[in-house]
Backbone and ligand atoms as CSV (ligand in chain L), in Angstrom:
chain,resi,resn,atom,element,x,y,z
A,1,UNK,N,N,-115.438,-97.785,95.369
A,1,UNK,CA,C,-115.001,-97.932,96.755
A,1,UNK,C,C,-114.592,-96.577,97.319
A,2,UNK,N,N,-115.051,-96.280,98.539
A,2,UNK,CA,C,-114.690,-95.011,99.160
A,2,UNK,C,C,-113.245,-95.086,99.639
A,3,UNK,N,N,-112.411,-94.172,99.179
A,3,UNK,CA,C,-111.037,-94.166,99.661
A,3,UNK,C,C,-110.505,-92.743,99.757
A,4,UNK,N,N,-109.225,-92.623,100.032
A,4,UNK,CA,C,-108.692,-91.328,100.453
A,4,UNK,C,C,-107.544,-90.840,99.589
A,5,UNK,N,N,-107.431,-89.512,99.505
A,5,UNK,CA,C,-106.282,-88.899,98.871
A,5,UNK,C,C,-105.768,-87.790,99.781
A,6,UNK,N,N,-104.613,-87.242,99.404
A,6,UNK,CA,C,-104.003,-86.179,100.198
A,6,UNK,C,C,-103.807,-84.961,99.306
A,7,UNK,N,N,-104.057,-83.769,99.875
A,7,UNK,CA,C,-103.842,-82.540,99.111
A,7,UNK,C,C,-103.127,-81.492,99.938
A,8,UNK,N,N,-102.453,-80.591,99.255
A,8,UNK,CA,C,-101.995,-79.343,99.868
A,8,UNK,C,C,-102.492,-78.198,98.994
A,9,UNK,N,N,-102.983,-77.133,99.650
A,9,UNK,CA,C,-103.167,-75.855,98.975
A,9,UNK,C,C,-101.840,-75.120,99.163
A,10,UNK,N,N,-101.208,-74.758,98.055
A,10,UNK,CA,C,-99.807,-74.313,98.082
A,10,UNK,C,C,-99.677,-72.823,98.417
A,11,UNK,N,N,-98.448,-72.361,98.723
A,11,UNK,CA,C,-98.260,-70.974,99.168
A,11,UNK,C,C,-98.750,-69.905,98.188
A,12,UNK,N,N,-98.695,-70.157,96.894
A,12,UNK,CA,C,-99.209,-69.146,95.941
A,12,UNK,C,C,-100.701,-68.920,96.168
A,13,UNK,N,N,-101.427,-70.016,96.375
A,13,UNK,CA,C,-102.885,-69.932,96.517
A,13,UNK,C,C,-103.286,-69.385,97.884
A,14,UNK,N,N,-102.596,-69.802,98.957
A,14,UNK,CA,C,-102.960,-69.255,100.279
A,14,UNK,C,C,-102.673,-67.754,100.321
A,15,UNK,N,N,-101.560,-67.319,99.701
A,15,UNK,CA,C,-101.200,-65.892,99.782
A,15,UNK,C,C,-102.121,-65.008,98.941
A,16,UNK,N,N,-102.745,-65.590,97.924
A,16,UNK,CA,C,-103.653,-64.800,97.069
A,16,UNK,C,C,-105.099,-64.843,97.565
A,17,UNK,N,N,-105.348,-65.515,98.676
A,17,UNK,CA,C,-106.707,-65.557,99.222
A,17,UNK,C,C,-107.612,-66.564,98.540
A,18,UNK,N,N,-107.035,-67.598,97.951
A,18,UNK,CA,C,-107.835,-68.590,97.224
A,18,UNK,C,C,-108.239,-69.789,98.092
A,19,UNK,N,N,-107.814,-69.826,99.353
A,19,UNK,CA,C,-108.046,-71.022,100.174
A,19,UNK,C,C,-109.534,-71.379,100.255
A,20,UNK,N,N,-110.367,-70.390,100.566
A,20,UNK,CA,C,-111.799,-70.671,100.724
A,20,UNK,C,C,-112.428,-71.165,99.432
A,21,UNK,N,N,-112.098,-70.523,98.317
A,21,UNK,CA,C,-112.661,-70.916,97.026
A,21,UNK,C,C,-112.259,-72.331,96.641
A,22,UNK,N,N,-110.999,-72.667,96.895
A,22,UNK,CA,C,-110.513,-74.011,96.554
A,22,UNK,C,C,-111.177,-75.059,97.440
A,23,UNK,N,N,-111.253,-74.790,98.746
A,23,UNK,CA,C,-111.898,-75.765,99.643
A,23,UNK,C,C,-113.370,-75.946,99.270
A,24,UNK,N,N,-114.034,-74.852,98.900
A,24,UNK,CA,C,-115.442,-74.953,98.511
A,24,UNK,C,C,-115.594,-75.836,97.276
A,25,UNK,N,N,-114.710,-75.655,96.287
A,25,UNK,CA,C,-114.800,-76.475,95.068
A,25,UNK,C,C,-114.556,-77.956,95.388
A,26,UNK,N,N,-113.633,-78.214,96.315
A,26,UNK,CA,C,-113.339,-79.601,96.706
A,26,UNK,C,C,-114.556,-80.241,97.370
A,27,UNK,N,N,-115.179,-79.515,98.301
A,27,UNK,CA,C,-116.342,-80.061,99.016
A,27,UNK,C,C,-117.532,-80.203,98.062
A,28,UNK,N,N,-117.731,-79.202,97.190
A,28,UNK,CA,C,-118.842,-79.269,96.222
A,28,UNK,C,C,-118.682,-80.464,95.276
A,29,UNK,N,N,-117.444,-80.884,95.040
A,29,UNK,CA,C,-117.192,-82.026,94.151
A,29,UNK,C,C,-117.420,-83.366,94.849
A,30,UNK,N,N,-117.777,-83.324,96.131
A,30,UNK,CA,C,-118.155,-84.569,96.808
A,30,UNK,C,C,-117.103,-85.152,97.735
A,31,UNK,N,N,-116.012,-84.429,97.956
A,31,UNK,CA,C,-114.977,-84.925,98.871
A,31,UNK,C,C,-115.336,-84.546,100.311
A,32,UNK,N,N,-115.083,-85.471,101.224
A,32,UNK,CA,C,-115.250,-85.220,102.657
A,32,UNK,C,C,-113.874,-85.006,103.273
A,33,UNK,N,N,-113.753,-83.960,104.083
A,33,UNK,CA,C,-112.465,-83.667,104.739
A,33,UNK,C,C,-112.326,-84.561,105.963
A,34,UNK,N,N,-111.281,-85.379,106.000
A,34,UNK,CA,C,-111.041,-86.291,107.127
A,34,UNK,C,C,-109.932,-85.793,108.049
A,35,UNK,N,N,-109.111,-84.864,107.557
A,35,UNK,CA,C,-108.069,-84.223,108.372
A,35,UNK,C,C,-107.712,-82.939,107.657
A,36,UNK,N,N,-107.357,-81.873,108.431
A,36,UNK,CA,C,-106.952,-80.626,107.765
A,36,UNK,C,C,-106.132,-79.773,108.723
A,37,UNK,N,N,-105.076,-79.117,108.187
A,37,UNK,CA,C,-104.348,-78.132,108.983
A,37,UNK,C,C,-103.722,-77.041,108.120
A,38,UNK,N,N,-103.646,-75.847,108.727
A,38,UNK,CA,C,-102.961,-74.683,108.155
A,38,UNK,C,C,-101.586,-74.681,108.788
A,39,UNK,N,N,-100.541,-74.756,107.982
A,39,UNK,CA,C,-99.202,-74.872,108.547
A,39,UNK,C,C,-98.195,-74.309,107.553
A,40,UNK,N,N,-96.928,-74.315,107.930
A,40,UNK,CA,C,-95.876,-73.882,107.010
A,40,UNK,C,C,-94.723,-74.860,107.095
A,41,UNK,N,N,-94.251,-75.326,105.952
A,41,UNK,CA,C,-93.142,-76.275,105.903
A,41,UNK,C,C,-91.815,-75.541,106.017
A,42,UNK,N,N,-90.868,-76.102,106.758
A,42,UNK,CA,C,-89.483,-75.633,106.657
A,42,UNK,C,C,-88.925,-76.158,105.323
A,43,UNK,N,N,-87.784,-75.608,104.916
A,43,UNK,CA,C,-87.151,-76.112,103.690
A,43,UNK,C,C,-86.781,-77.586,103.855
A,44,UNK,N,N,-86.355,-77.963,105.031
A,44,UNK,CA,C,-85.988,-79.370,105.272
A,44,UNK,C,C,-87.208,-80.273,105.112
A,45,UNK,N,N,-88.345,-79.856,105.659
A,45,UNK,CA,C,-89.573,-80.662,105.548
A,45,UNK,C,C,-90.066,-80.727,104.096
A,46,UNK,N,N,-90.021,-79.598,103.391
A,46,UNK,CA,C,-90.439,-79.601,101.984
A,46,UNK,C,C,-89.525,-80.519,101.170
A,47,UNK,N,N,-88.235,-80.470,101.474
A,47,UNK,CA,C,-87.278,-81.347,100.784
A,47,UNK,C,C,-87.583,-82.814,101.014
A,48,UNK,N,N,-87.960,-83.164,102.244
A,48,UNK,CA,C,-88.301,-84.563,102.542
A,48,UNK,C,C,-89.613,-84.951,101.872
A,49,UNK,N,N,-90.601,-84.053,101.905
A,49,UNK,CA,C,-91.894,-84.384,101.289
A,49,UNK,C,C,-91.723,-84.678,99.798
A,50,UNK,N,N,-90.872,-83.875,99.123
A,50,UNK,CA,C,-90.689,-84.008,97.673
A,50,UNK,C,C,-89.397,-84.752,97.321
A,51,UNK,N,N,-88.884,-85.574,98.245
A,51,UNK,CA,C,-87.600,-86.257,98.027
A,51,UNK,C,C,-87.580,-87.060,96.724
A,52,UNK,N,N,-88.744,-87.572,96.312
A,52,UNK,CA,C,-88.818,-88.355,95.071
A,52,UNK,C,C,-88.372,-87.519,93.861
A,53,UNK,N,N,-88.442,-86.188,93.976
A,53,UNK,CA,C,-88.041,-85.305,92.869
A,53,UNK,C,C,-86.629,-84.738,93.047
A,54,UNK,N,N,-85.841,-85.285,93.985
A,54,UNK,CA,C,-84.568,-84.641,94.349
A,54,UNK,C,C,-83.560,-84.569,93.198
A,55,UNK,N,N,-83.707,-85.437,92.207
A,55,UNK,CA,C,-82.770,-85.385,91.064
A,55,UNK,C,C,-83.273,-84.486,89.944
A,56,UNK,N,N,-84.467,-83.955,90.075
A,56,UNK,CA,C,-85.039,-83.133,88.995
A,56,UNK,C,C,-84.455,-81.725,89.031
A,57,UNK,N,N,-84.356,-81.081,87.855
A,57,UNK,CA,C,-83.744,-79.740,87.826
A,57,UNK,C,C,-84.541,-78.691,88.609
A,58,UNK,N,N,-85.841,-78.931,88.795
A,58,UNK,CA,C,-86.669,-77.934,89.483
A,58,UNK,C,C,-86.763,-78.165,90.990
A,59,UNK,N,N,-86.020,-79.155,91.520
A,59,UNK,CA,C,-86.167,-79.521,92.940
A,59,UNK,C,C,-85.900,-78.340,93.892
A,60,UNK,N,N,-84.799,-77.615,93.658
A,60,UNK,CA,C,-84.455,-76.493,94.543
A,60,UNK,C,C,-85.537,-75.428,94.536
A,61,UNK,N,N,-86.026,-75.132,93.343
A,61,UNK,CA,C,-87.101,-74.145,93.179
A,61,UNK,C,C,-88.377,-74.625,93.894
A,62,UNK,N,N,-88.661,-75.905,93.757
A,62,UNK,CA,C,-89.856,-76.489,94.378
A,62,UNK,C,C,-89.770,-76.404,95.911
A,63,UNK,N,N,-88.605,-76.749,96.453
A,63,UNK,CA,C,-88.421,-76.714,97.911
A,63,UNK,C,C,-88.521,-75.279,98.422
A,64,UNK,N,N,-87.888,-74.338,97.726
A,64,UNK,CA,C,-87.967,-72.921,98.137
A,64,UNK,C,C,-89.405,-72.429,98.121
A,65,UNK,N,N,-90.089,-72.729,97.036
A,65,UNK,CA,C,-91.479,-72.267,96.905
A,65,UNK,C,C,-92.365,-72.883,97.975
A,66,UNK,N,N,-92.252,-74.184,98.178
A,66,UNK,CA,C,-93.170,-74.851,99.110
A,66,UNK,C,C,-92.918,-74.481,100.565
A,67,UNK,N,N,-91.756,-73.883,100.848
A,67,UNK,CA,C,-91.480,-73.425,102.217
A,67,UNK,C,C,-91.593,-71.906,102.328
A,68,UNK,N,N,-92.123,-71.244,101.296
A,68,UNK,CA,C,-92.132,-69.776,101.252
A,68,UNK,C,C,-93.321,-69.147,101.983
A,69,UNK,N,N,-94.299,-69.930,102.384
A,69,UNK,CA,C,-95.474,-69.380,103.060
A,69,UNK,C,C,-96.381,-70.491,103.523
A,70,UNK,N,N,-97.509,-70.129,104.145
A,70,UNK,CA,C,-98.420,-71.146,104.676
A,70,UNK,C,C,-99.037,-72.028,103.585
A,71,UNK,N,N,-99.362,-73.225,103.994
A,71,UNK,CA,C,-100.098,-74.173,103.145
A,71,UNK,C,C,-101.288,-74.711,103.948
A,72,UNK,N,N,-102.245,-75.324,103.265
A,72,UNK,CA,C,-103.274,-76.129,103.918
A,72,UNK,C,C,-103.039,-77.568,103.485
A,73,UNK,N,N,-102.864,-78.460,104.454
A,73,UNK,CA,C,-102.737,-79.894,104.179
A,73,UNK,C,C,-104.044,-80.564,104.559
A,74,UNK,N,N,-104.497,-81.523,103.752
A,74,UNK,CA,C,-105.767,-82.192,104.066
A,74,UNK,C,C,-105.812,-83.610,103.517
A,75,UNK,N,N,-106.529,-84.456,104.234
A,75,UNK,CA,C,-106.868,-85.802,103.755
A,75,UNK,C,C,-108.338,-85.784,103.356
A,76,UNK,N,N,-108.616,-86.263,102.154
A,76,UNK,CA,C,-109.955,-86.190,101.565
A,76,UNK,C,C,-110.463,-87.584,101.246
A,77,UNK,N,N,-111.763,-87.783,101.438
A,77,UNK,CA,C,-112.364,-89.095,101.160
A,77,UNK,C,C,-113.479,-88.987,100.121
A,78,UNK,N,N,-113.509,-89.941,99.238
A,78,UNK,CA,C,-114.544,-90.015,98.198
A,78,UNK,C,C,-114.361,-91.345,97.468
A,79,UNK,N,N,-115.399,-91.837,96.808
A,79,UNK,CA,C,-115.189,-92.967,95.900
A,79,UNK,C,C,-114.122,-92.574,94.888
A,80,UNK,N,N,-113.185,-93.472,94.599
A,80,UNK,CA,C,-112.190,-93.221,93.552
A,80,UNK,C,C,-111.415,-91.911,93.807
A,81,UNK,N,N,-111.042,-91.693,95.068
A,81,UNK,CA,C,-110.539,-90.383,95.503
A,81,UNK,C,C,-109.312,-89.894,94.721
A,82,UNK,N,N,-108.306,-90.750,94.535
A,82,UNK,CA,C,-107.054,-90.288,93.911
A,82,UNK,C,C,-107.311,-89.815,92.480
A,83,UNK,N,N,-107.963,-90.641,91.690
A,83,UNK,CA,C,-108.188,-90.286,90.274
A,83,UNK,C,C,-109.170,-89.130,90.149
A,84,UNK,N,N,-110.243,-89.141,90.937
A,84,UNK,CA,C,-111.227,-88.064,90.830
A,84,UNK,C,C,-110.635,-86.724,91.265
A,85,UNK,N,N,-109.763,-86.758,92.263
A,85,UNK,CA,C,-109.171,-85.496,92.706
A,85,UNK,C,C,-108.207,-84.954,91.654
A,86,UNK,N,N,-107.449,-85.833,91.023
A,86,UNK,CA,C,-106.534,-85.367,89.968
A,86,UNK,C,C,-107.314,-84.774,88.789
A,87,UNK,N,N,-108.479,-85.332,88.533
A,87,UNK,CA,C,-109.333,-84.748,87.484
A,87,UNK,C,C,-109.852,-83.368,87.919
A,88,UNK,N,N,-110.227,-83.244,89.181
A,88,UNK,CA,C,-110.745,-81.968,89.696
A,88,UNK,C,C,-109.679,-80.868,89.650
A,89,UNK,N,N,-108.423,-81.219,89.943
A,89,UNK,CA,C,-107.381,-80.169,89.981
A,89,UNK,C,C,-106.831,-79.873,88.584
A,90,UNK,N,N,-106.853,-80.820,87.665
A,90,UNK,CA,C,-106.364,-80.584,86.314
A,90,UNK,C,C,-104.875,-80.850,86.175
A,91,UNK,N,N,-104.362,-80.645,84.974
A,91,UNK,CA,C,-102.967,-80.971,84.645
A,91,UNK,C,C,-101.989,-80.174,85.508
A,92,UNK,N,N,-100.798,-80.766,85.741
A,92,UNK,CA,C,-99.757,-80.114,86.555
A,92,UNK,C,C,-99.462,-78.713,86.040
A,93,UNK,N,N,-99.365,-78.592,84.719
A,93,UNK,CA,C,-99.145,-77.281,84.103
A,93,UNK,C,C,-100.502,-76.623,83.846
A,94,UNK,N,N,-100.792,-75.515,84.525
A,94,UNK,CA,C,-102.133,-74.910,84.369
A,94,UNK,C,C,-102.454,-74.515,82.934
A,95,UNK,N,N,-101.429,-74.292,82.125
A,95,UNK,CA,C,-101.678,-73.959,80.711
A,95,UNK,C,C,-102.345,-75.119,79.985
A,96,UNK,N,N,-102.150,-76.345,80.512
A,96,UNK,CA,C,-102.754,-77.535,79.902
A,96,UNK,C,C,-103.967,-78.042,80.682
A,97,UNK,N,N,-104.336,-77.357,81.756
A,97,UNK,CA,C,-105.438,-77.830,82.607
A,97,UNK,C,C,-106.784,-77.531,81.940
A,98,UNK,N,N,-107.715,-78.475,82.102
A,98,UNK,CA,C,-109.047,-78.317,81.489
A,98,UNK,C,C,-109.814,-77.170,82.148
A,99,UNK,N,N,-110.697,-76.596,81.360
A,99,UNK,CA,C,-111.585,-75.513,81.824
A,99,UNK,C,C,-112.341,-75.959,83.079
A,100,UNK,N,N,-112.424,-75.088,84.065
A,100,UNK,CA,C,-113.191,-75.396,85.273
A,100,UNK,C,C,-112.395,-76.105,86.351
A,101,UNK,N,N,-111.195,-76.609,86.021
A,101,UNK,CA,C,-110.396,-77.291,87.045
A,101,UNK,C,C,-109.778,-76.257,87.987
A,102,UNK,N,N,-109.371,-76.732,89.158
A,102,UNK,CA,C,-108.815,-75.827,90.175
A,102,UNK,C,C,-107.551,-75.147,89.652
A,103,UNK,N,N,-106.684,-75.892,88.988
A,103,UNK,CA,C,-105.450,-75.260,88.496
A,103,UNK,C,C,-105.740,-74.277,87.368
A,104,UNK,N,N,-106.703,-74.570,86.531
A,104,UNK,CA,C,-107.057,-73.623,85.465
A,104,UNK,C,C,-107.524,-72.307,86.075
A,105,UNK,N,N,-108.302,-72.413,87.162
A,105,UNK,CA,C,-108.864,-71.210,87.779
A,105,UNK,C,C,-107.855,-70.458,88.630
A,106,UNK,N,N,-106.994,-71.189,89.349
A,106,UNK,CA,C,-106.227,-70.546,90.413
A,106,UNK,C,C,-104.709,-70.588,90.237
A,107,UNK,N,N,-104.180,-71.389,89.317
A,107,UNK,CA,C,-102.726,-71.569,89.254
A,107,UNK,C,C,-102.087,-70.639,88.227
A,108,UNK,N,N,-100.847,-70.245,88.522
A,108,UNK,CA,C,-100.134,-69.301,87.664
A,108,UNK,C,C,-99.143,-69.980,86.732
A,109,UNK,N,N,-98.522,-71.067,87.172
A,109,UNK,CA,C,-97.438,-71.696,86.389
A,109,UNK,C,C,-97.261,-73.141,86.849
A,110,UNK,N,N,-96.427,-73.890,86.138
A,110,UNK,CA,C,-96.202,-75.293,86.507
A,110,UNK,C,C,-95.562,-75.394,87.887
A,111,UNK,N,N,-94.748,-74.435,88.260
A,111,UNK,CA,C,-94.114,-74.448,89.580
A,111,UNK,C,C,-95.081,-74.004,90.666
A,112,UNK,N,N,-95.785,-72.914,90.396
A,112,UNK,CA,C,-96.719,-72.361,91.388
A,112,UNK,C,C,-98.136,-72.733,90.947
A,113,UNK,N,N,-98.483,-73.996,91.218
A,113,UNK,CA,C,-99.701,-74.540,90.610
A,113,UNK,C,C,-100.844,-74.799,91.588
A,114,UNK,N,N,-100.866,-74.009,92.669
A,114,UNK,CA,C,-102.033,-73.863,93.570
A,114,UNK,C,C,-102.318,-75.061,94.476
A,115,UNK,N,N,-102.269,-76.272,93.933
A,115,UNK,CA,C,-102.634,-77.449,94.738
A,115,UNK,C,C,-101.760,-78.648,94.379
A,116,UNK,N,N,-101.631,-79.533,95.358
A,116,UNK,CA,C,-101.000,-80.839,95.147
A,116,UNK,C,C,-102.069,-81.908,95.288
A,117,UNK,N,N,-101.955,-82.968,94.520
A,117,UNK,CA,C,-102.819,-84.132,94.701
A,117,UNK,C,C,-101.986,-85.394,94.576
A,118,UNK,N,N,-102.204,-86.356,95.475
A,118,UNK,CA,C,-101.440,-87.613,95.438
A,118,UNK,C,C,-101.650,-88.334,94.114
A,119,UNK,N,N,-100.624,-89.103,93.688
A,119,UNK,CA,C,-100.729,-89.801,92.401
A,119,UNK,C,C,-101.072,-91.281,92.534
A,120,UNK,N,N,-101.211,-91.788,93.762
A,120,UNK,CA,C,-101.590,-93.196,93.949
A,120,UNK,C,C,-102.134,-93.366,95.370
A,121,UNK,N,N,-102.847,-94.471,95.604
A,121,UNK,CA,C,-103.346,-94.763,96.957
A,121,UNK,C,C,-102.181,-94.897,97.931
A,122,UNK,N,N,-101.115,-95.538,97.473
A,122,UNK,CA,C,-99.954,-95.748,98.345
A,122,UNK,C,C,-99.336,-94.407,98.749
A,123,UNK,N,N,-99.131,-93.513,97.771
A,123,UNK,CA,C,-98.549,-92.206,98.100
A,123,UNK,C,C,-99.514,-91.349,98.922
A,124,UNK,N,N,-100.813,-91.502,98.704
A,124,UNK,CA,C,-101.783,-90.762,99.517
A,124,UNK,C,C,-101.609,-91.119,100.997
A,125,UNK,N,N,-101.408,-92.398,101.279
A,125,UNK,CA,C,-101.236,-92.830,102.670
A,125,UNK,C,C,-99.915,-92.304,103.242
A,126,UNK,N,N,-98.851,-92.365,102.442
A,126,UNK,CA,C,-97.533,-91.879,102.893
A,126,UNK,C,C,-97.594,-90.368,103.149
A,127,UNK,N,N,-98.170,-89.636,102.203
A,127,UNK,CA,C,-98.211,-88.173,102.307
A,127,UNK,C,C,-99.126,-87.727,103.452
A,128,UNK,N,N,-100.241,-88.410,103.644
A,128,UNK,CA,C,-101.142,-88.074,104.753
A,128,UNK,C,C,-100.450,-88.272,106.093
A,129,UNK,N,N,-99.686,-89.350,106.213
A,129,UNK,CA,C,-99.035,-89.605,107.501
A,129,UNK,C,C,-97.811,-88.714,107.707
A,130,UNK,N,N,-97.348,-88.028,106.633
A,130,UNK,CA,C,-96.284,-87.026,106.791
A,130,UNK,C,C,-96.800,-85.859,107.649
A,131,UNK,N,N,-98.079,-85.527,107.489
A,131,UNK,CA,C,-98.647,-84.344,108.154
A,131,UNK,C,C,-99.506,-84.658,109.374
A,132,UNK,N,N,-100.115,-85.846,109.420
A,132,UNK,CA,C,-101.136,-86.095,110.437
A,132,UNK,C,C,-100.834,-87.359,111.234
A,133,UNK,N,N,-101.071,-87.268,112.554
A,133,UNK,CA,C,-101.019,-88.460,113.397
A,133,UNK,C,C,-102.401,-89.115,113.371
A,134,UNK,N,N,-102.477,-90.323,113.874
A,134,UNK,CA,C,-103.752,-91.029,113.924
A,134,UNK,C,C,-104.815,-90.242,114.680
A,135,UNK,N,N,-104.404,-89.465,115.683
A,135,UNK,CA,C,-105.360,-88.688,116.484
A,135,UNK,C,C,-105.975,-87.526,115.723
A,136,UNK,N,N,-105.361,-87.157,114.582
A,136,UNK,CA,C,-105.831,-85.990,113.823
A,136,UNK,C,C,-106.651,-86.373,112.586
A,137,UNK,N,N,-106.852,-87.671,112.381
A,137,UNK,CA,C,-107.556,-88.159,111.189
A,137,UNK,C,C,-108.888,-88.773,111.630
A,138,UNK,N,N,-109.959,-88.372,110.953
A,138,UNK,CA,C,-111.303,-88.802,111.379
A,138,UNK,C,C,-112.021,-89.549,110.261
L,1,CMP,P1,P,-97.100,-81.508,92.567
L,1,CMP,O1,O,-98.329,-82.197,92.130
L,1,CMP,O2,O,-97.120,-80.888,93.918
L,1,CMP,O3,O,-95.868,-82.513,92.485
L,1,CMP,C1,C,-94.555,-82.117,92.158
L,1,CMP,C2,C,-94.441,-80.677,91.836
L,1,CMP,O4,O,-93.279,-80.288,91.149
L,1,CMP,C3,C,-95.548,-80.305,90.875
L,1,CMP,O5,O,-96.790,-80.345,91.521
L,1,CMP,C4,C,-95.092,-78.946,90.397
L,1,CMP,O6,O,-95.489,-77.903,91.250
L,1,CMP,C5,C,-93.587,-79.099,90.452
L,1,CMP,N1,N,-93.066,-79.165,89.088
L,1,CMP,C6,C,-93.278,-80.131,88.191
L,1,CMP,N2,N,-92.639,-79.830,87.034
L,1,CMP,C7,C,-92.018,-78.635,87.230
L,1,CMP,C8,C,-91.199,-77.810,86.425
L,1,CMP,N3,N,-90.905,-78.142,85.164
L,1,CMP,N4,N,-90.749,-76.653,86.945
L,1,CMP,C9,C,-91.047,-76.319,88.243
L,1,CMP,N5,N,-91.812,-77.088,89.058
L,1,CMP,C10,C,-92.295,-78.227,88.561
């Protein structure tokens, strides 16, 4: 079934000039872009986006990092989008990511790991609507 996931290209990757390479790998893997924007989160917005992690020891570091520079937010469509995208990006920790995955190629550490991918259809819908109105999704 064709469905959707949500991604962000994170500040480490945008600042190193990896945006084009990452988007190309996503499109080459069969994902269609249904919404996309280049933007920057405030610390308050990053805190709300990652509120589910607010009790974790890395939360402050995560919020600081995610508000430290521009990101690309996008909604992507493909059969089995959530699971296939998580396979394409690889493990959260790039040291454990499979060869050829986006995080293996572009990520530096578990904190600065180049891309985000939703972990469920439900969260994909919530995260997509955090960034995009109905008028911005095609
Ligand atoms: P992401 O897929 O965006 O979802 C939550 C993020 O928290 C995750 O990617 C990592 O960037 C970050 N994260 C997870 N574990 C750690 C950790 N141990 N230290 C720092 N950041 C982490």
